[in-house]
N, C-alpha and C positions, 0 to 999 in steps of 0.2 A: 263488488268485493274488492278489498284492498290487499289481499294476499293471494298467493298462488295455490289453487286447489291441488288435490292429488293428481299427478300427471296421467296415470293410467285411467283414472275416472274421467279426466278431462278428454283424453283421446277417445274414450268410449262415447262420451256425449257428442264430440265433434263428428265422429263417424256416423252416429245416428242422424244428426242434422244433415250431413252431406250425402246421405243415402235416402233422404226424404222421409225419415221416420221420427215419430215422437219419442222422446226419452222419458221414462225408461221402458214404457210398455211396448214400443215398436210399431204402433199403429201408423199407417201410411198417411202422410200429410197431403192435403189437396195439391194436385200437380201445379196449379197456377201459383201457389205460394212458395213452392220449393226453391226456385231460383233466388228470390229475395232473401229467404232464410239462409241459404248457402252463402250468399254474398255478405250478409251481416256477420255471420260467424267468422268468415274468412277475414273480414276487416279487423276483428278483435284479435284473432290469432296472430296476425302480422302487424299489430299496432305497436308503435315504438314505445309509448309510455301508457299502457292501458290502466295502470293503477294510480295515475296522477290525476288529482282533481282538476277540472278544467279551469276554475277560477278560485282565487283566494276570497275570503269573506268580504273584502273591500272591493271586489270586482276586478282585480289585476290578474293577469295570466300567470299561472304557475310556471316556474322555470323548470326545464328538463333536468332531472337528476336520477341517479341510479343507472342500472344496466338497461340499455335499449333493447327492445323486442324480447322481453323476458319470457313471454309465453312460448314463442317459437323456439327459443334457445333452450329452455328447460325441457321441452318435449324432445328435442334432439338429444340432449344429454341423457335423458331417461332411457330412450330406446330409439335411435335414429332410424333403424331399419323398419320398425313397426310404424313410426310416425310418417315416414316418407312413402313406403311401399303400400301400406294398408289404409292410410288416411289421406294424405295429400294427393296421392295418385287418383283418388276419386274425382278431384276437380278437373283432371285432364281427360277423364272418360266422358264426363257430361259437362259441356261448357255453356249450358243455358244461362248460367249466372253471369256470364261475361257482359251481358247488357248493362249490368250495374257497375262496371269497372270505372275507376276514377274517383275523384273527390265529389263532395256534394255540389260544388260549383260547376264541375265538369258535367255531371249528370244533368243539372238544371240547364246548362247550355245546350246539351244534346236535345233535351225535351223542347226547348225553345226553337231549336233549329228544325226539328221535325214538325212542330206546330206551324212555324213560318212557311216551311216548304209545302206543307199540306194546304195552307190557306192560299198561298200564291198560285199553286197549281189548280186549286179549285176555282179561284177567281178567274184565272185565264181560261179555264174550261167554260165557265159561264159566259164570259165576255165573247168568246169565239162561237157561242151557240152550240157547243158540242154536247151531245147527250150521253157520251161515255163517262165512265167514272174518272175521278181525278187521277192524274199520273202519280206514280210513287214518288214520295219525297226522298231527298238525299239523307240516308241514315248514317253517313259516315260520322265518326266521333268528332266533336268540336272540343279540342283540348285546350284548356287555358295555359298560357305560358307559365312555366314554373318560376320564372324570374319575377312575375308580377304577383302582388298580393291582392286577394279578393276581399271586399268588405261585405260580410254576410253574417247572418245569425248562425250560431253553432248549436247543434243539438246532439245529445248523446243517445244513441239507439241501443235498446236492450233487446238481444235476440233470444228467443226461446223456440224450441221445436214445436210448440203448440200455437204460437202466435207471435206478433211483433208489437212491442210497445215503445213509445218515444216520450222523452221528457219535453218540457216546454222549451221554447227557444230563448236563449240568453240575449243580452244586449249586444249590439253590433261592435265588433272590434276587428282590427286587421288580423286575419286568420293565418297562423303559421303552420297549419296542419293540412294544407292542400296537397302536399306531395306524398310519396310512398311512406307509409308508417304513420301518417296523420290519422287523427280520430275520424272515423266513418269513411276512411279511404279504402276502396276495394281494389287491391292490386290485380293486374292482369297476369296471365300465365308467364309471360316473359319477366315481369317484375317479381313474381314469386321466386323464380329460379335465380334471378340476379340477386335478390335478397339472401337466398341460401348461400350463394357463392361468396357474398360479402361477409358471411360468418366464418369462412374458412380460416382467416388469420387467428381467430379466437381459438380454433381447435388445432392449430398447427403445432405439431409435436417437434421437439428438438432434444438432442442428447448433449447439448452444450453445458458448460459449467453454470450458466445462468439458470438453466432449468433445475439443476441440482440445488442451487442456492435458494431457489424458490420453494424447495421442499415439495416438489410435485411427486405424488405417490405413483407407484406402478399402476394402480387401478385408474387413476386420472389419465395417465399417458395412454394406457390401452384404450380407454373409452374415447379419448380424443382421436386416436387413429381410426376407431370404428366409426365415429361420426363423420370424420373427414372423407373416409372412403365412400360412405353411402351418399353424401352430398354430391361428390364427383360423379358417381354412377347414376344418380337420379337425374342430374343435369344433362349428362351425356346421352342418356337413354332418350330423353325427350328432344334433344337436338337431332339425334339420329332419326327420330320419327317425324322430323320437320314440324313439330308443334311449336317450337320456339326457334329463334335465330341461332344458327350454328356458330360455334367458336372453335377454331382449329386447335388452339392451345388446350382448351378444356378437353376436347375429344381425344387429342393425342395423349394427355396425361391419364385419361380414363382407360384408354387402350392398354397403357402400361400397367395400370392398377389391376385391370381385369385378367391379365395374364399371370398375376400372382395369386397365391391362395388368399382368400378373403380374410380380413381380420375378424376375430371372434369377439362378441360382446362379453366384456368381463363380468364375473358375478358381482352382485351388489356387495359393496364393502361396508365396513362399520361406519366409515366416514359418510357414506351416502345415506345412511339411515337417519342422519341428523342427530339432534341432542334430545331424544325422547326420554332419556333417563332422568332429565331434569324437570320433566313435566309431572303434573299430578297424576295419580293412578287412574282417576276417572277419565281424564283426557286421553290417556294412553289406550285404555280399553275402547273408547269411542273411535280413535284413529285406527286401531287394529281392525275393528269391524268394517270400517269404511274402506280400508286398504284391501281387505280380503274380497270384498264385493267388487272393487274396481279392477282387480287383477284378472277378471274373467276374460277380457280381451287379450291380455298378455298370455295367459295359459293356453287359450285357444290357438294363438299364433305359434307358441312353442310346440304344442302337440302336432300341429300341421307340419312344422319344420322337421320334427323328429320322425313323424310317420312317413314322410316322403323319402327318407334316407335309404332304408333297405340295405341289401347286400351290395348294391352298386357302389357304395362308398369306398369299397376297396380299390376301385379304379381311379379314384381321385384323392383329394385331400382327406385325411383321416377324420377331420371335423366338419367337412362340407357335405351337406345333404344333396341328394339327387336333384331336388327342386332348385336349390341354390345354384348347383352346377349348370343345370339346363338354362336357368335364367341368365347366368353369367355368359354362357355361350351365345344365347339369343341376342343379348345386348351387344356383345362383341361383333357378331355377324352384321348387325344393323349399322354399327359404327364403321366397320371396314367397308361396307357397301357405300357409305356416305362420304367417308374421308378421302381426300386425295392421297395418292400413294406416297407422296413426298413426306407424309407425317410418320412413316414407319419404314423400317428395313424389312423387306419381304423374307429373306432367309432367316434373319434373327427372330422374326415373329413366328415363322414356321417351326423353328427349333424350340422356341419357348412353348408353343401350343402343343407340340409333340411331347415335351417333357411334362407338361401339366395334364396330359391326357384329355385335351380339348379336341376331340376327334372331328367335330363338325367344323371347327375353325381350321383345322389342318386340311380337311377336304376342300374348304373354300379357297385357301391359299394355293393348293395344288391345282385347282381348277383355273385360277388366274394365271398360273405358270404353264398350263396346258399339259401337265404331267399326268395323263390319264391312267397310266399303269400304276403309279403310286396311289392314285385316287381309289382304285379298286381295293388295294390293301388298307387304305385309310378307312374306307367304309366298313370293311370286314373286321377291323380292330375295334370298332365302336361297340361297346357292350349293350347299348340301348337298342330299342326297336328300329332306330334310324338306319341300322346296318342293312335292312332289307331294301332300302332305296338303291342299293348297288345294282340290282337287277334292272330296274328301269333306266338307270344311268348307262349301263353296258348296252342295253338294247337301243337306247337313243343314239349312242355313238356308232354302233354297227349298222344302224339303219340310215345313217347319214346325217343325224342331228349333231348338235354340239360342234358344228363346223368340221365334221369328221371327213377328212380327205382319205384317199386310199392308204396313205402312209399311216395316218392316225388309226384307221380301222385295223391295219395289220398289227400295230402295237397293242391295240386293245385285245385282239384275238390271242396274242402271245401272253398278255396279262391274265386272261381268263384261263388259259391252259396252266399257267404257273399257280394260280390260286383256286383250281377246280375243287380241291378237297375242302377248302374253307367255304367255297360257295355251296357245296353239298351240305356241309354242316349247318350253314345258315338257313337254307331252304332247298330240300331235295327236289321238290316239284319244279320250282323256278329254275334250278340248275339244269334239270332235264330238258325243260323247254328251250333254254339257251342252246344246248347241244343239238336239239332237233332242228331249231330254226337257223342256226349259223354254222353247224359242223356236220350236217347230215351227209354231205358228200364225202367226207373223210373222217369218220368217227373213231377210227382205230386208236388214235393217240389218246382221245378222251376216255375211251373204254378201258384202255390199259391203266390209266391213272386212277380208275375207279375199282380196282381189284378188291379193295377193302370194303366196298359197299355193293355186294352182289345183287341186292334187291334193286338198287338204282340202275345197275348195269342191265338187268333184265328189263326194267321199265323203258330204259333208253333204247335198247335193241328192239323191243316190241314197237315202240313209237316210230323208230327209224324204218322198220319194215313196212308198217302201215303207210308211212309217208311216201316211201318208194313205190308201193303198190298204187297209191292214188296218182302219183306222178306219171306212171306208165299208162294208166287208163286215160 
């Protein structure tokens, strides 16, 4: 095709391919064929000029023209969160396709290396009279230097979820497409992220007079902020998970972004709908039907986002769902565990996490500072089920874990007494067990603080009497 298809329809097709299913029926593709299909679709999505004919009619190479990487950039503009989190993330979950990384020349070189290594090892085994199987060949990638041009035939592969078809090989010419973005080039995980980061200047927003002179609409600026945010977070997340090489600058900027309320995707504007009013009526109806069918992935994503919000939204940003907030905290915690402390100011980060109601991040920072008393309060202020982890944390410190010296244990006991009412509200049974296990010798203070919960007082007194009876025996 020489034109860009409907973005949501394209994302749906890509997701089918990258999950090993045929489009549109969803039948499972043979497992042995899935890595190749994933690699072929990936090579087209991140191709620099996918709509450019390879050769002119007289055999000359077409010069590069128009926007580079149009498919990837258009999918980002359409819905960066959906494209990165629901589609591209699939490549990081299953990396079986990585064996096809590189250009055709690089893949051929690796095949030759494997074949040569196998033959050499097999011949040595025969010459030595060994009856064992040949030793494993060196399967490390043999990458051709990007500065050298390879002379080889060029073919255009067409990827389908049902099978793979290739056109015939053209005449030999010096190939300029051996690098990232070249035709049939399959980028690695690192190269995918590097490409996405290279798009950032395209989506860099500014409030300068130059932007106003360029007549940039509010919708365009808002969408650029949305795209830029999700590219940063996507890259930082995989850096924190050690799937790609870490970059301190990117991770530091991502930490700063994650501490702010996430930008919202703006509603589709009239400009984004194109110039459909100038088209014929029949074409409009056809496009409308196609668009409605292709929005299924988008609608499913939006319903999931809205359904996860619930009443917990009152504890965070008014437009942020519970699922988004939990994901934001999870990525932040991974980054903070990975990043050197020099990248951020601890007190400033703690203050911003507290203001943003990022309770798990606040507990993490307090743990680093060794402020266990405030950690108890931080756990209890968390409205999510994570607050119940406070009991295992308290028990761990009082039993000598968490580096708990006698001084730390004393501070923890004082913190428990100050927060006993909140501990009871969180979980009455667990609170009672803490009193029985760590305050049985002098429970009067705790019992006095529980005058408002007579049932718990009775349970604790009963358990303490049983405990003392067993101790005497």
